[in-house]
C-alpha positions in Angstrom: 51.9 0.8 3.8 48.8 2.0 5.7 46.8 3.4 3.7 21.0 11.0 -10.3 17.8 11.1 -11.8 14.7 12.2 -9.9 11.4 10.5 -10.0 9.5 13.1 -7.9 7.7 12.7 -4.6 6.3 9.2 -4.1 3.9 7.9 -1.4 4.6 4.2 -0.9 2.3 1.6 0.6 5.0 -1.0 0.1 7.9 -1.7 -2.2 5.9 -2.5 -5.4 7.4 -0.6 -8.3 10.4 0.7 -6.3 12.8 -1.4 -8.3 11.9 0.5 -11.4 12.9 3.9 -9.8 16.4 5.2 -10.0 15.9 7.9 -7.4 13.3 9.6 -5.2 13.0 13.2 -4.1 10.9 12.1 -1.1 9.1 9.0 0.2 6.6 8.0 2.8 6.3 4.4 3.8 4.9 2.3 6.7 7.3 1.2 9.3 7.3 -0.3 12.8 9.0 1.5 15.6 10.8 -1.1 17.6 11.0 -0.4 21.4 10.8 -2.1 24.7 7.0 -2.3 24.9 6.2 -4.3 21.8 6.7 -1.4 19.3 4.1 0.5 17.3 3.1 1.1 13.7 3.5 4.4 11.9 4.6 6.3 8.8 8.1 7.4 8.0 8.9 10.3 5.7 12.3 11.0 4.2 12.7 14.1 2.1 15.1 16.9 1.4 14.6 18.4 4.9 15.3 15.3 6.9 13.7 12.2 8.5 10.4 12.0 10.4 8.1 9.4 12.0 4.4 9.8 12.9 2.9 7.1 15.1 0.2 6.7 17.7 0.1 8.1 21.2 2.5 10.9 20.7 5.2 8.8 19.1 6.3 11.4 16.5 9.7 12.8 15.8 11.4 15.0 13.2 15.1 15.1 12.7 16.8 17.6 10.3 19.9 15.9 8.7 22.2 18.0 10.8 20.7 16.6 14.0 21.3 13.0 13.0 24.6 11.5 14.4 24.2 8.5 12.2 21.5 7.4 9.7 21.6 3.8 8.6 19.4 2.6 5.8 18.8 -0.9 4.5 16.0 -2.6 2.6 14.7 -3.8 5.9 15.2 -1.0 8.4 16.1 2.6 9.1 18.1 3.4 12.2 18.5 7.0 13.5 21.2 7.6 16.1 20.5 11.1 17.6 22.7 13.5 19.6 20.2 13.1 22.5 21.4 11.3 25.5 19.5 8.2 26.7 17.7 8.4 30.0 20.7 6.4 31.4 23.3 8.9 30.4 26.2 6.5 30.6 24.4 4.3 28.0 25.2 6.8 25.2 23.1 8.5 22.5 19.4 7.7 21.9 18.8 5.3 19.0 15.5 4.8 17.1 15.0 1.6 15.0 12.3 1.4 12.4 11.6 -1.8 10.5 9.7 -2.4 7.3 10.0 -2.4 3.5 12.3 0.6 3.0 13.0 1.9 -0.6 16.7 2.3 0.4 18.3 2.0 -3.0 15.9 4.5 -4.5 16.5 7.0 -1.6 20.3 6.7 -1.7 20.9 9.4 -4.3 18.8 11.8 -2.3 20.6 11.0 1.0 24.1 11.0 -0.5 23.6 14.6 -1.7 22.5 15.8 1.8 24.5 13.7 4.2 28.2 13.3 4.8 30.1 10.4 6.4 27.2 10.1 9.0 25.2 8.2 6.3 25.6 4.4 6.5 24.2 2.9 3.3 23.7 -0.8 4.0 22.9 -1.5 0.4 24.8 -2.5 -2.7 24.5 0.2 -5.3 25.9 -0.6 -8.8 29.2 1.3 -8.8 29.9 0.8 -12.5 32.7 -1.4 -11.4 36.1 -0.9 -12.8 37.3 -4.0 -11.0 36.1 -6.3 -8.2 37.3 -9.2 -6.0 35.4 -12.0 -4.2 35.9 -11.7 -0.4 35.0 -12.8 3.1 34.3 -10.1 5.7 36.2 -11.0 8.9 34.2 -10.9 12.1 30.5 -11.2 11.0 31.7 -13.9 8.6 29.6 -12.8 5.6 30.9 -13.5 2.1 30.4 -11.5 -1.1 32.4 -9.2 -3.4 34.1 -5.8 -3.1 33.7 -3.7 -6.3 35.6 -0.5 -7.0 34.0 2.2 -9.3 34.8 5.7 -10.3 32.9 7.2 -7.3 32.1 4.4 -4.9 33.4 1.2 -3.3 30.7 -1.4 -2.7 30.6 -4.5 -0.6 27.7 -6.7 -1.8 26.6 -9.8 0.2 23.4 -11.7 0.7 23.7 -11.4 4.5 20.8 -9.2 5.7 22.0 -5.7 6.4 25.5 -6.7 5.5 26.1 -4.8 2.2 27.7 -1.4 2.2 28.1 1.4 -0.4 30.8 3.9 0.4 31.6 7.1 -1.4 35.4 7.7 -1.5 34.8 10.6 0.9 33.3 8.1 3.4 36.5 6.2 3.6 39.0 7.4 6.2 41.8 5.0 5.0 42.5 1.7 3.4 45.3 -0.7 4.5 46.7 -4.1 3.7 48.7 -6.8 5.4 49.4 -8.7 2.2 48.0 -9.6 -1.2 45.0 -11.5 0.4 44.0 -8.8 2.9 42.2 -5.4 2.7 40.9 -3.2 5.4 38.5 -0.3 4.8 38.1 2.2 7.7 35.1 4.4 7.8 33.3 6.5 10.5 31.2 3.4 11.2 34.2 1.2 11.9 36.8 -1.0 10.3 35.8 -3.6 7.6 38.5 -6.2 7.1 38.3 -8.5 4.1 40.0 -11.7 3.3 40.5 -11.6 -0.5 39.8 -14.8 -2.4 42.0 -13.6 -5.2 45.4 -11.9 -4.7 45.5 -8.1 -5.2 48.6 -6.9 -6.9 50.6 -4.3 -5.1 50.1 -1.9 -8.1 46.3 -2.4 -7.8 46.4 -1.6 -4.1 48.5 1.5 -4.7 46.0 2.6 -7.3 43.2 2.2 -4.7 45.1 4.1 -2.0 45.7 7.0 -4.4 42.0 7.0 -5.4 40.9 7.2 -1.8 43.3 10.0 -1.1 42.4 12.1 -4.2 38.7 11.6 -4.2 38.4 12.3 -0.5 40.2 15.6 -1.0 43.3 14.7 1.0 45.6 14.7 -2.0 45.5 16.6 -5.3 
């Protein structure tokens, strides 16, 4: 078979106090724009209208959410993939990478309400797990656990940038090659997990039905 609360606007000089917040309506925080010539320091703003960066020497951009091809957030970085071609047109779309202390978990409720599958949440948000299983992610080789909640599927790992939180609507399909195998396909790509505990066929069928129903493909 192939198958929140709002804490108001916050200006951040770092991450102190972020852990106590469940959600933000907006945030400003210092980041470093990584590029070929050593990079530069500036300030990132994420709010209900989109994402922007203000730096020195004209390094300033604003992207409404609809103009972002993919937005990836993690506690260490924000990556904005735009619809703009690179100067070398065959090299694909232009990508901007910003590193720093990002309040990713606190911003996630804001972003999930305003972005579709183009949001990549490289964080582990507590899903209120109904069940979970320890796993190894094939490829990168990270290890952790996959937890299944009422609204989200979460892969949590200690590998930097390796965790993922998926809404069911973010998942294109799930598939399995046996009781110790599970693949989750999203717009970002395919995540194949080796399960450290067997998944019963009935449990897998339940997951497949959840994905179909909660993504709107089945009533």
